[in-house]
N, C-alpha and C positions, 0 to 999 in steps of 0.2 A: 256941200262942204268938203274940202279936201283933207285927207288924213295921210300922214307920212308913213311910208313902208317901215315896218318894224317898230311902230309906235306903241304897239302892245294891245292885246285884248284880254286884260286882266279883270277878273270879277270885281265889280263895284268901282273899277277905275278905268273904264273904257269909253272915251269920248264918242267913238263910232256907235256904240250901243245907246248912249245917252241921246244922240242925235236921232237914231231910229225911233226910240220911244217917244221923243218930243214930237216927231212927225206922225205918230200913230201907226208905225209900221211894225206889225207883229211878225210877219214872215219876211225874211231877208235873205240875201246872199251871204255866203261865208267869204269875207275879204281876207283870204289866206295870207296875202302879203303883209298884213298888219301885225301878224304874230311876231313877237320879239324873241330874242334868244332866251330871255328869262321865262317866257311862256313855254318854249320847247323844253327848257331845263325842268320846269315844274312837271311837265308830262313825263319826262324821263325818270324823275325821282318817284313819282306816283306809280308808274308802271313797274319799275324795278322792285320796289318794296312790296307791291301787291302780288307779284307772280308766285312766290313761294306760299303765300297764304291761299291763293286761289287753288293751287295744287293740293293743298291740305284740306280745305273746307268747302270748296265750290262743288256743285253738282256736275255730273258728267255732260249735261246738255250745254252748260255754260262753257266748259273747257273745250268742247267741240266747236262752239261758236267762236271763241277766241282764235282758234286755229283756222276756222273757215274765213274769218274776216281778214286774216293776215295783217293785223294792226302793226304798225311800225312802233317799236318800243322807244324810239329815240326822237320822235317828232309828233307834234299835235296832228291828228289825222285830218285829211281832206275829206269832207263829207261825200264829195263826188266819187272818190275812190272807195270809201266804205260801201256806198250804195251799189257799186259795180260787183261787189262780192255778195252783198245782202239781198238785193232785189231778186236775182234768179232763184234764190232758195225759198223765199216765202212771199215775195211780192211786196215786202215792206221796204221803206226807204226813210232815212233820216232827213228831216226838213228843218233847216236853220230858222231859229226864232230869236227875237230881240230880248226875250225874257218871259214874263208871266203870260200865260194863255188862259183865258176864261174857261171854266170847267167844261161847259158843253162843247166848245170848240176843240178842246183837248181830246175829249172822248170821241168826238166826231172824226178827228184826225186818225185816231186808232182804227175806227170803223173803215176808213179809207186806206188803211195800211200805210199811214204816214206818222212818223214819230217826231213831235216837236222837240228840237234838239238845241240846247244852249251851246253857244260857240265860244264863250269866254272861259278862262281857266283860272283857278285860284293861284295866289302868289306862291312862289317856290319856297318862301320862308314861313308860310302858313299853310302847310299841307293838310293839317287836321282841322283847320277852321273853314267851314263851308257855310256862309250865310245864306246861300241859295244854290240851286243846281249849277254845275259847270260841265264842260265838255267831257271831263274825265268821268264824272258820275253818269252822264247820259250815254257816252259812246262805250266806255269800258265797263260800266255797270249794267246798263239796260240793253244795249243793242246786241251783244252776243246772244242773249236769250231770244232775240227776234229772228235768229237764224233757225230756230226750232219750230217746225210746222205746228205742232200741237199748242205750243205757247203762243205763237203768232195768232192762231185761230182764236185762242182765248181772249187776246186783246181786242180782236175784231168783235167778238161776241159781247165784250164789255161795252164797246162803242154802240152796239145795237141796243143794249139795255138802256143806255143814256137816251136814245131816241124814244124808247118806250116811256121813260120818265117824262119827256117833253110832250108826248101824246096824252099822258095822264093829266098833265097840267092843262092841256087844251080842253079837256072834257069838264073842267071845273069852272063854274060860272062865278062863284063868289071869290073876290080878289084875296081876301084875308085867308080863306080856307086854302086857296090855291098856293099862296106864298108859304103858308105853314107846312102844307103837305110836301111841296117840292123841296123846301129847305131841309126837312127831315130825310127825304130820299137822297139828296146831295150829301148830307152828313154820313148816311149809311154807305153810300158808294165810295166816299173818300176814305172811310175807315176800312172798307173791304180792300180797296186798292192799296192802302198803306200796309195792312197786315199780310197781303199776298204779294203783289207785284213789287213793292218796295222792301218789305221786311219778312218775306216768306221763307220758311224752311220746308224741306222735302225729305222723304224717306229715300236713302241711297239704295244701290243695288243689293247691298248686303245687310240692309236694315238699319244702317247707321244714319244719323241726321246730317244732312248737307244743306248748303245755302243756295237759294235761287233768287232772293230778293235783291234788287239793285242797290238799295241803300246800304245793305250789308256788304255786297260785292265790291263796292267802291270805298269802303271804310277800312283802313288798316287796323284800327283798334277794335272796332265792333265786330268784324267778321270772326275774330278769334273769341272775343267775349261772348258772343251769342251762342257759341258751341261749347266753350270750356267753362264758363262761369256758373257756379252753383247758385248765383243770385238770380239767374234768368229762369222764369217759368216757361216750359215748352209743352204745349198741349196739342193733341190732334184737333184740327180745325173744326169748329162748329159755327155755323152761320149766325145763330142767335147771339153768340158771344162776340163775334167779330163786329157786327153792326152796332153793338151797344157799348163797345170798349173805347174809351177816349185814349188819346196818346199825346205825348209831348215830343216836339220835333228836335229839341236841343239837348236831349239826354239819351244815353244808351237805353235801348228798349228793355224793360224788365219782364215783358210778357210777349211771347211769340207763338205762332201757330204753324202746325206741320200738315202739309198735304201729302197724299200718297203718290200722286202723279199729276201731269198736266191735264190728262183726261179727267181726273178728279176735280181739278181746278175749274175746268170748263163746265162741268156739271154744277159746280157751286154758283157760277155766274147765271146759269139757267135758273137755279133755285132763287137767286137774288131777284131776278126779273119776275118770277112768279110771285114772290113776296110783295114786290111793288104793286102788282095788279090786284093782289088780295088785300092790300091795305096794311100789311104787317110792318111796313117801314114808315108809317105815318107819324109815329110817336116814339122814335128811338131815344135812348138815354141822352140827356143833355151833356154838355162839355165839349172838349176839343174833338175835331176841329171846328172853329167857328165858320159859319157860312157867310162870306162877304157879299155885298150888294151886287158886285159885278158877276160873281158866279151864279147867284140867284137869277139875275137879269138874263144871263146867257141861256138858261133853260126856259124861262118864261117867254123870251123873244123867239126862241126856236119853235115854240108851240104855235106861233101866229101864222 
């Protein structure tokens, strides 16, 4: 199917993406010529309004990452150019996807130092409405952190933990027991990822609280709210709290957790994996996120 240059890659409104999904293509090329001027305008607006908030609230690793990636504030980035700066630093690269990636495949990509990256961008007149990830969230929110070696190694370690979960599934003969156990492990992993990689806080150099979670780093409103609001509870991270805490994706987060460093975060992933092996994640608290059939299947099939 032919698509006209400049026809747009707008979130939820992109025929190119619809065609890729219809053909079952998860991994795709970035058709840069399809971005419209409205798409570039959305990137310009998003980048311009986030810069002063990054300078005020973001951790120093993120700020160094923004500088190292040399992102153009005036145009949607080309993933090929992003990777030219990123890959020599940590071995990571952004890899274009058509949308949803099943959980095991997502974590396995991290293990292989590949970050599944959305290529669409939200509408310029709906900058605060984000029904699903977009390229601003993924490239401006996530990828600057991937330039930091300790953080990148933590993502790889998380991917290795996903393989441990698949091996655990392989060791269970009873189908119902296997599905129950792996569904709980997936829920625990999703919560851990949410409260650290997506919405994590960190101690700054002078003891102040700074932001490192990509969901916060790509949100104009929430990056300020998470630090300034008295309605937000902020606690030193405890694994037993994190894996049992449900969350809602369409509201500002009322409860957040603080890590001391990325070495601290790495050690928490080690502990998460130990808990898997010891059966401590077999019956985590019910509630969000729900584990869909495709995510469950991705782990069970990986075990075969």
